[in-house]
N, C-alpha and C positions, 0 to 999 in steps of 0.2 A: 263394865261398858260391853256392848253387843260389836262384834265384827262383822261389817257387809263388805262384798269386795264389788268395786265400781268398775265393770267389764262387762262384755257381754261375749268374751272369748270363751270356748267350752274348755278348752284344754287349761287356761288359768284358772279357771272356777274348779275344775277336777283336782288339780294340786292345791289350791287352797284348802278345799275340803279334807284333803288327806292330812292337813295339819290338826285337825280336830277341832279347830277355834272357829270355823266359819258359821255364821248365825242368818246371813241373807244375801241377796245380791240386789245392786242397784243397776239399771240400765238407762240408756237413752237412745234416742233415733241415731245419734251421731256415733255412739258405740256398737249398734247393731249393723248399721250399714258397713262399718269395717268387715263385719265378717261375710258379707255376701251372700246372706241366706235371708228368707222371709221372716220378718218381724215375728209373727206368731210362732213359726216353726222355732226359734230361737229360744223364746220364752217358754214354750212347752218343755223343750230340751232341758232347760236350767232347772224346771221345776222337777225333773227326775233326778238331779243331782243333790240338788240343796233342799233340805226340810226346814224353810223358813221363809221370812217376807222376800217376794220377788217383785222389784219394782217395774212396769212396763209404762212408759210413758205416752200420753197421747200427744198428737202434733196439732190438732184443731185449736182453733184461738176462741171460738164462740162456744156458748153455753151447751147449745143443742149438738154440736160437732162434737165436743168432748164426751158427751153421754153417748152418743151413736158409737165413737170409737172405743169407750171404756168399757161397755157391757159385754161386747164379745171377748174382750181380753180377759175380763173378771171370769169368764166361764171356762177357760183354758185349765185354771185348777185353783183349788181355794186357797193357795198361798201366793196369788197374784195380788199385787197391791198397786194400783192405780196411781200413776204421777202426774199431778196436773200443776200448770204454773200458778204463781202466785199474782193472779190478777183479779179483777171484779169477776168474771165469768168463771174463772179457776176456782174461786171461793164457793160460787153458787153450785157448780158442778160438784165439788167437795161435799156440801151439804147434801145434796141430793144422793150421791154413791152411799155416802154413809148410812142414809136413811135405807137404802136398800141393802144395806149389811157388808159392803164393799170396803176393803181397806183402802184408806186414801195417803199418798205421801205429797205434801203441797212443796214443790221445790222452788227454787231461784228465791230464798228468804235472804234479804239483806239488812231488815231492821226490825227492832223489839216489836213495834206496832204491827207489822205485816204478820209476826208469829202469833200476836194475842188473836188478830183476826181468824188465823187459820185453826187455833185452839177453839176459838167460838165456833168455828164452823164443824168441829167434830174431827179434825184431822187427826189421823192415827200417828203420822210422823210429819215434822217440820224439817227442813233442809235448808238450815242456814249455809252459806259458801263461804266457809272461812278464809280460804286460798284467795279467793278472788276481791275479797275485802282487803286483804293485806297487799295485793297487787295495786291498790289504788291509795295506799297510804292509811288505810282504817284497820282497827285492830279486830280481826277476825274472833280473836278468843273473848274480848268483852262483849260481842255479841251473843255468844254462848251463855256468857255469865248474867246477862240481863234476861235473856229468855228463862234460863233455870229459875231466876229468882220470881220473875212475873208468874210462871207456871205454879212455882210452890206456894205462890202467895194465895193463889185461887184454886189449887187442887186439881189443874187440867191435868188428865191423862195423856194428852199428845205426847209422843216421844220425841225428844231433840235428837236428829239425826245429823250429824255433823258432815258435812259434804266438802268437796273441793279441797282434801286432804293431800298434802303436796309431799310432806316427809315425817319421819317418825316421831319427831317433836311435836309437831301438831297432833297426833295421836294421844301424846303423854299430856299436852296442854288441853286438850277437849275432855280426856278422863278427869283431870284437875277441876276443869269448869264445871263438871256435872252432866255433860253430854250423854245422853242413854246409849247413842249408836255412833260409830265412826265407821265411814265407808270409805274406802282406800284403793288406789290401784294395787296390783298384785307385787309390783315392786316394792311398795312401801310396806306392804304386809310380811314380805320376806326380810326386809331391812331391820324390822323388831327385833328379830331374835340373832341378829348379827352384831358382834362387837370384836374388836381387836383384841381385847384383853382376854374374852372367852378363847379365840383361837390360838393365843399364845401360850395361855393356860393349858389348852388340851396339848398343843404341841409337847411342851416341857413335861406333862405326865407320861406321854407316849415314848418320850426320849430316855425318860429314867425308867420305863418299864422295860425297853430294850436292854438296859444296862444290867438288869436284874437277870435277864435272861442270858447273858454273857459270862 
């Protein structure tokens, strides 16, 4: 499974890249707004750090507006992936942008039927929000499994990008369910390698080593 970091914080992205496991970045207007910089500048800087898909989201809700915003963003770097919402106009924009050779991440997916439509429109990525489904007593992982089955049934190449990942167990469950990508906050990414037994074992090894030296 590919690992994307869900942030627009340059410091977090640099630290995640140092781990050697980072495959891409997802952003949204809310994340970029926290950084206090111009949207285009943030996306351009991220592209200099990570050699992989960088999702840049449009804010327009209408078809023409989405295309107007998307085209300049796509020109920032070849790795820019335009993120559009899973609406009627978003699906139309997805089809148009894919026809122009631009990668598209269709976001805010909450049902298998939505995911099927995105794949038929040629989406590069589909982003089901597992955590938000869990928040309203739905099984987010069940959605991942359903999308995986549908895509495999028909040979769709759209990649399942599991989003709204809240904790390490979500990452494991997404991998087991067949997600192609998991995008997560920096905190969750670092929690993946933390384990109390690892820390305890390391402490014991070092204590034993010190005894040998005395």
